[in-house]
N, C-alpha and C positions, 0 to 999 in steps of 0.2 A: 324395367329398371328395379334392379332391388335395391333394399336400403344401403346395403355396402357403399355401391356404386354412387347412390345419389349423397352417401357421408363422404364418401373419398371425394368429389366433385366441388363440395360445400367447401372441405377443409381445403383443397386446391383453389377455390379462387379467392380467399380468404391470404392466401399468402402470395403477395406480390414478387414477382420475378425481377430482382433490382440489380442491372453490372453494379459490382461493388468497386470500381474504378472505371474512371472516362475510356482508359487505352485499354481497356481488358480485352477486351473485341480483337487489336489490333495485335498485341501482346500473343494472344491464340491464336490465332490464326499464321504469326511468323513461326510459335513452336509447331503448327502443326506442317508449316515449310519445312522446315529444321527437321525433323521425324522424317517427311519425304526424302528429303536429299538424304540423311542418314541410310536409310533402307536403298538408297540405290545404289549407294558404297557400298553398304552389305555385300547386297548381291553380287558385286564389282568384284570384291575382294574372296565370294565364295566361290567365283568362276574361277579366278586367278588361281587358286588354292586346288581346287580340281584339276587344270592343267601343270600346276607344277608337282602335286602327287604323281598326276600318271609318266609324267615326263622323268621324273624321279626314281620312278618306280623301274620302268624300261631301261636307263641308263643303270642304273645297280643291279638288275639283271643279265644285262649283255654286257659288263665286266666283271662280275663274275662268271659267267659262261667263259670269257676269254680266260683270267687269271686262275681257273682251271685246268686250261689245257699245258700250261708251263709247267715244266719238268725242273725245278730250280729251286735251290734252297736258301732263306733268308735268317739271318743268323741262328741257322744249323734246324731251323724247321723248313717242310716242306711246305711249296706254295699252296699245295692242295688243301696242306691240315688250315694255314692258314686263310684259303677261301673259306672252307667249312666254319669257322669259327665266326669270320665278316660277315656268311650269308643267316648264320644260326640272328646273329645280332642285328643285322637286317631287315629280317622276318620280324621282329616283335616291333622292331619301329615302325615296320611298316603296319602290321595288325592295332600298333596300340595310334598312329595316325590315322590310318582309315576309319577308326572306332571314333575317334574325335570330330571326324569330318563330316562321316555320316550324322553324326548328330550336329555337329554347327548346322548341317544343308536340314535336315528337319527342323529344328528349332526355328530358321531362317523359314522356311516353307511355311507355318503355320503359326505366322507370328501374325 
């Protein structure tokens, strides 16, 4: 043992480890249980988020492909032009939500 280790042991032996409150251990264990429950709820919510993200994406693709086949006009605009605008908005929202969901999954995974 070198002198630093001996010095650290001597300092540690002189500092008593006292529990600050009588119910400190119980409060700490309750906090740990709450964190574990919160973690399980977060995992469930992340899984649901992925499910609804995929379901919404598929539904959006399906609806936009069907809308593109209609040859009508709405308020003087062709349905294809309206569908194109909606598809552009859909792609932007899809990319933003995908980025947020990947970030949330990554954050939760390494927690």
